[in-house]
N, C-alpha and C positions, 0 to 999 in steps of 0.2 A: 443413542446419541444424546449428549449433554448439550443443552441449548443455553445461550446467554442473551441478555437484553443489551441493546446499545443505549447508553445514557438513560434518560427518562422517557424512553419511547416504547412503542409496541412492537419494535423490530426484534423478533426472536430469531437469533442467528446461530449457526453452527460455530464452534470454536475455531474453525479454519474457514477462510474465505478464499475463493479462487481469484487470483489476479490475472489479468488478461493482456498485459502490455506486449506480449510476444505474438499475439494473434494478427496475422497478416504479413509478417516478415519472417521472423525466426520460425514461426509455425504457420504453414499454409492453412487454407480453409479446412481441408480434410483432417489435418493434425489437430487443429483447434477444436473441431467437433469431437474428435476422439478424446481430447483432454476434458472438455466439458462433460461428455457422456460419462466418463469414468468418475469424475468428481460427483456428478449428480446421482449416479447409481450408488455411490458410496454414502450418499446422504447429505452432501454439501448443498446448502440452500442459499449461500451468500456469494454473489459474484460482483467483482469490482472492476470498473473500466474508466475511461476518460475520453473526452472529445479529441484529445491530442494523440491518443494511442494509434498505432504501435510505437514502441521505443526502439531505437533512437528516433526522436520526432523528425518528420520531414513533410514538406508540403505535398509531396507525391502520395504518401500513404496515410496521412492524418485522416481519421474517421473510419478507416477500413475495419478496425477492430470492433467498433459499435455495430457496423453493418453485419459482420460475421455473427456476433452474438444475437442480434435481431433475428437473423435467419434461423439460427439454432433454436431460439426460444419459441418460434412460431408454432410448434406443435406441443409445447409444454403448457401446463396450467399456469397462467401468469402469477397467480397468488401463491404458487409453490416456490417462488424464487424471490429472494430479497435482492434487488438490483441497485447497485450504487454506480454513480458516474461523477464526473468532475468538469467544471468549467475552468478553462485556462486562466491563470492569474494575470496580473499586469505585466506588460512588456517592459516595465521599469525595474523588474526584479532580477533574479539570478540568471535569466536568459531570455532572449526574444523568441517566442514560439512561432514556428513557421505556418501559422493559420491567420486568417483575416488580415493578410498583408503585414503581419508583425505589429499590429496596432491594438492588440488585445488589452482590455481593461475590465475591472469589475464594476462597470457601470450599467445602467439600464439597457442600453443598446446591445452590448456584448453578451450580457447574461441572457437576455431574451433571444438573441440570435443563437447562442450556444445551446440553450435548452430546447428550442424549437427543432434544431438540427439533430440533437441527440435523440429526442422522442421519435423523430421520423426514422432515423437509422436503426434504433432499437425496436421499432415497430410496436410501441407501447404508448399509452396515454398518461403514464405517470412514472416517476422515478421514486424508489423507496428512500434512498439517501443520496442527496445531491450536495456535492462538496466543492469548495473552491480549491483548485489544485495547488495554489500557493498565494500568499497575500499580495494585494496591490498597495504599493508604497505611495501612491498619489491620491487615488479616489478614497474619500472618507468611508470608513466602514459603515457609517449610518446609511449611506446611499446603497451600498451593497446589500445590507440587511433589509431595507425597505422593499427593494425589488424582489429578493428571495422570499420575503414574507408574503408578498402578493401572490406568488405562485403556489405557496403552501395553501393559502386561502382558496385558491382556484382548484386545488386538488391535483395539480401537475407535479408537485413535490410533496412527499409525506413528511420527511425530516431533513435537517441541514447538518452539514459537517464541514470541517476545515482540514487542511493538509499543509505539511511543511511549515507549520506555524510555531510561534514562540509562546512562552508563558504569558508574556505581556500581550501579545496579539489575541490569544484566546480569552484572556480575562477581560481585556478591553471590549472585544466584540460581545461577549456575553453580558457584561454590565450595560452596554448600550441596549441589548435586547431586553434586559430586565426593565430598565427605566423607560423604554419606548414601547413596551408591551408587544415585542416582535418575536417571531420564532427564533430560537437560539441554536447555536452549534451544539449538537448532542455528541459529537465525536471529533477526534483529531487523528489524522493519518500521518504518522511520522516514521522516519527510519529508526529501527530499534532492533538490536541483536546483541549477542554475547560480546561482539567486537565493538558495538557502538551503544553504550549504556547511558549516553548523555541525558536521555529522557528522564532517568531516575533522579537527576540532580535537582530539578525544579518543576518541570511541567507535570510530572506524576502527581505532585501535591495538589495542583490545580484540579486535575481529573478526579482525585479521590475526594476533595472537599466539595466539589461542584457536581458530582455525579456525571462526569463526561467520560466517555470510553475512548481508550486508545485502540486504533486499528493499526497495529504495527506492520510496516512493510519491510521487505528485505531481511527476514529473520535469518537468512543464510549469508548475509553480508554480500549480496551480489554473486553468490556462489562460492565465495572464499571459504565459508565454513563447511563446504563439502570436502575440502582438502585437495581440490584438483589443482591448486596453484602451489601446493607444497611438493611439487615434482621438479626434476631437473629441467624439463621442458614443459612449458605451459601448453594447454590444449589449444589447438590451432584456431578453432571457431568460438572460443570462449570470449565473453564480453570484454574482459579487461585485457586479454591478449590483443584484441582488436584496438582497444583504447590506447594501450601502450605504444602500438605501432601507428597510431593515428596522427595526423597533422593538426587535429583539432585541439587547441590548448585546454578546453574544458574537459574533453575526454581524457587527456593525459593527466590532468589534475585529479580527476576521479580515480584513475588507475593508481596514482601515487598514494591516494588516501586509503583505498581499499586493499591494495597489494603492496605491502612494505615490510621491512624487517620485523617490526613489532607485531603486525597482524599475522604474519606467517609463523612467528615464534609462538604466539598465542594459540594458533590453530594446531601446531604440533602438540602442545600440551593438552588441548581439548581432544585431539585424536587419541592420545594415550588413555585419557579418562574414559572416552567412549569404548575403546577396546577392552578396558578392564570391566566395564559394565555389560559388554556383549551387545552393544547397540550401535547403529549407524550414527555418525556425527550429524548427518542431516536430520535424522529423526530427533536426536537429542537437542540440537539447536532449535528446531521448530517447537518441541515440547517446552523448552526453556522460555520461549517467547509467549507461551500461553499460560505461564505459571504465575501471573500477577493479577491481583483483584481488580485493577483498573483497566484490564484488557478484555474487550468483548470478543474479538476474532482476529486471528493472525492471518495476514495475506501471503499466500504462497503463489508461485508461478511455475510454469513449465513450457518447454518448447516441444516436448514429446510426452505422450501419456505415460510412459514407463517411468518418467521422473517423479511421478506422483506417488509411487509405491512407498518410498521412504518418508516423504513429508506427511502423507495421510496416516502413516503408521503412528505418528505422534498423537493422534486422537486416543490411542489406547495405551500410551506410555506415561507413566507417572514418575516424576522426579522426587526422590526421597530427600529429606532434609540433609542427610550426609552427602549425597551427590551434589546438592545445591552448594554446600559449603566448599566442596572441592572446585566447582566451577567458579565460585566467587573468589577463591584463593588465586586462581590464575589472573583474574582481573586485578587483584591487589598487587600482584607481582609485576604485571605489565599494564599499568594504568592507561586508559584511553588510547588504545593502539591505533585508532582512526583519527586521533587528534581531538 
């Protein structure tokens, strides 16, 4: 196994991280245990969760994912696992989270409450990487960082990260950390895949210049890069099939972004390339997302242990320069299919 370090930290992680947002809904406890067992036995040491999980978020199920992971970890050596979790961002952002009565903020009260609950559910006394799930548009980043820095000093958090952030947000936060002598964000967790290369436009430069690691999520573009939506009939229980038929405007908007004429046309071309190279597109897409020097670990997910076969195969798959040129040519032909 080839290990990588997150930012300027002592967190030595596998190039693939197991994401857990399906645990508790799409995957019941038994299936979740099977998924974690398979990843752990394959050598994966990095697990990512959030106080808001499982997805789609709901007041009924929020927190169940962390409880399942905590139970599973109870008979594992704690220091054999690099564990990441997230505090919900401000309710003034892209949606109002169904926890703490929809009043979430990245202030002292909410961060403290979130971390205490997370530690209890995960049955641990520290989190290796604690991330903000998305920025707070109202609370000054200084306040957020001062609180997080205190928990780092207390040993309840080892290192900090951000998610769904911008080049400005990441730079602003880490300049504050530098001048206030506070713990900084060592990682950023953003959407990144062959269908969504926006990270390469600007934020990747910040990561490379400042030694900050990207932990890309959705390397399969929500399952679109498996090719399952390139059929006459979409899979009945697939995420975007549900979103397309949903009355939730946000869900339908996501479906339109991920499943549209440009994304499906791109996938058709990627499928042909994968076929020529004798590799699953799932494996190819996962390997592509691991193929950049600013990336520490690619976050994968599953609702069934069998789904890990193709993604974990990416650990042993190397993308040649010629293959990368062919993949890049698809993007040049169909620019930014997700907008």
